[in-house]
C-alpha positions as CSV (number, residue, x, y, z in Angstrom):
1,M,-69.7,59.1,-4.6
2,L,-73.2,60.6,-4.5
3,V,-73.4,62.6,-7.7
4,K,-76.4,64.3,-9.3
5,E,-76.8,66.9,-12.0
6,E,-73.1,67.9,-12.1
7,T,-72.8,68.1,-8.3
8,I,-71.2,65.8,-5.7
9,L,-72.1,65.4,-2.1
10,L,-69.1,66.0,0.1
11,V,-68.6,66.1,3.9
12,K,-67.0,69.2,5.3
13,Q,-64.5,68.7,8.1
14,G,-62.9,72.0,9.0
15,N,-61.8,73.6,5.7
16,Q,-61.5,70.3,3.9
17,Y,-64.1,68.4,1.9
18,K,-64.2,64.6,1.7
19,T,-66.1,61.8,0.0
20,I,-68.2,59.3,1.9
21,G,-66.4,56.0,2.2
22,G,-64.3,53.6,4.2
23,A,-62.6,50.2,4.2
24,V,-63.8,46.9,2.9
25,K,-64.3,44.2,5.5
26,V,-63.1,40.6,5.2
27,S,-65.6,38.6,3.0
28,E,-67.2,41.8,1.7
29,T,-67.1,43.0,-1.9
30,S,-66.2,46.6,-2.6
31,E,-69.8,47.2,-3.8
32,E,-71.2,45.8,-0.5
33,A,-68.7,48.0,1.4
34,V,-70.0,51.1,-0.4
35,V,-73.6,50.4,0.5
36,R,-72.7,49.6,4.1
37,E,-70.5,52.8,4.5
38,V,-73.1,55.1,3.1
39,K,-75.8,53.5,5.4
40,E,-73.5,53.9,8.4
41,E,-72.5,57.4,7.7
42,L,-75.6,58.9,6.1
43,G,-78.3,56.5,7.3
44,I,-79.7,55.9,3.7
45,S,-79.7,53.0,1.3
46,V,-78.0,53.4,-2.1
47,K,-77.7,51.5,-5.4
48,V,-74.2,51.2,-6.8
49,T,-74.2,52.3,-10.4
50,D,-70.7,52.8,-11.9
51,L,-67.1,52.1,-10.9
52,A,-65.6,55.4,-12.1
53,F,-62.0,55.4,-10.7
54,V,-59.5,52.9,-9.4
55,V,-56.8,54.8,-7.5
56,E,-53.4,53.4,-6.5
57,N,-51.9,55.5,-3.6
58,R,-48.3,55.2,-2.5
59,F,-47.1,57.5,0.3
60,T,-45.1,57.9,3.4
61,A,-46.5,59.1,6.8
62,N,-44.6,59.3,10.1
63,G,-41.7,57.5,8.5
64,L,-43.8,54.5,7.3
65,N,-44.4,53.6,3.7
66,F,-48.1,52.9,2.7
67,H,-49.7,51.5,-0.4
68,N,-53.5,51.3,-0.8
69,I,-55.9,50.9,-3.7
70,E,-59.3,52.8,-3.7
71,F,-62.4,52.1,-5.7
72,H,-64.6,55.1,-6.4
73,Y,-68.2,54.2,-7.3
74,F,-71.1,56.4,-8.3
75,V,-74.1,55.6,-6.2
76,E,-77.8,56.5,-6.5
77,P,-79.6,57.3,-3.2
78,L,-82.7,55.3,-2.5
79,G,-84.1,57.9,-0.1
80,E,-83.7,61.5,0.9
81,V,-80.1,62.5,1.3
82,P,-79.4,64.1,4.7
83,I,-77.4,67.3,5.2
84,K,-75.1,65.8,7.8
85,M,-72.9,62.8,8.2
86,V,-72.5,61.0,11.6
87,E,-69.4,59.0,12.4
88,A,-68.0,57.9,15.7
89,N,-70.4,60.2,17.6
90,C,-69.3,63.2,15.6
91,S,-71.6,65.1,13.2
92,Y,-70.3,66.8,10.0
93,P,-72.2,69.0,7.5
94,C,-72.6,67.7,4.0
95,E,-72.8,70.0,0.9
96,W,-73.7,69.5,-2.7
97,I,-70.9,71.1,-4.6
98,S,-71.0,71.7,-8.4
99,F,-68.3,70.2,-10.5
100,D,-67.2,73.7,-11.7
101,Q,-66.6,74.7,-8.0
102,L,-64.4,71.7,-7.1
103,A,-61.1,73.5,-8.2
104,N,-61.8,76.2,-5.6
105,R,-62.1,73.8,-2.6
106,D,-59.7,71.7,-0.5
107,I,-61.0,68.3,-1.6
108,R,-59.7,64.8,-0.7
109,P,-59.1,62.9,-2.7
110,S,-57.7,65.8,-4.7
111,F,-57.8,64.0,-8.1
112,L,-61.6,64.6,-8.1
113,K,-61.1,68.3,-8.9
114,T,-59.9,67.6,-12.4
115,E,-61.1,64.0,-13.1
116,L,-64.7,64.2,-12.0
117,P,-65.8,67.1,-14.3
118,N,-64.0,65.4,-17.2
119,W,-65.1,61.8,-16.6
120,S,-65.8,60.0,-19.9
121,G,-68.1,57.4,-18.5
122,Q,-65.3,54.8,-18.7
123,L,-63.4,53.3,-15.8
124,K,-60.1,55.2,-15.2
125,Q,-57.1,54.1,-13.3
126,I,-55.1,56.8,-11.5
127,S,-51.6,56.4,-9.9
128,N,-51.1,58.8,-7.0
129,M,-47.6,59.0,-5.5
130,N,-48.7,61.6,-2.9
131,G,-51.5,59.6,-1.4
132,D,-54.0,62.5,-1.2
């Protein structure tokens, strides 16, 4: 998560806002994956600072049961942050959204609406049975 001065950079896809991120590759640490994903999607280098949230998701989609674990890190940009994300030949706008405006947006993952503004600086584990 790119966060600065009580704002977070989110990607807008339709009416929904999402964080930058993706999957960890084999033989890659979660920190290395964060750096790679931001480089791939925003074209900038970042420094991983804090692991803020570990989220365990359990959900069903199309009749199949899923279970995944997400690591949400704070990262510091090492260059100018672009206003668009490029992924799979598609471009999406990025917006800095203040923490006090998160509740008014359709954000994925949705736990960020309440947890990010109240983050204590300590790692927090979240169990999410809905998978959003």
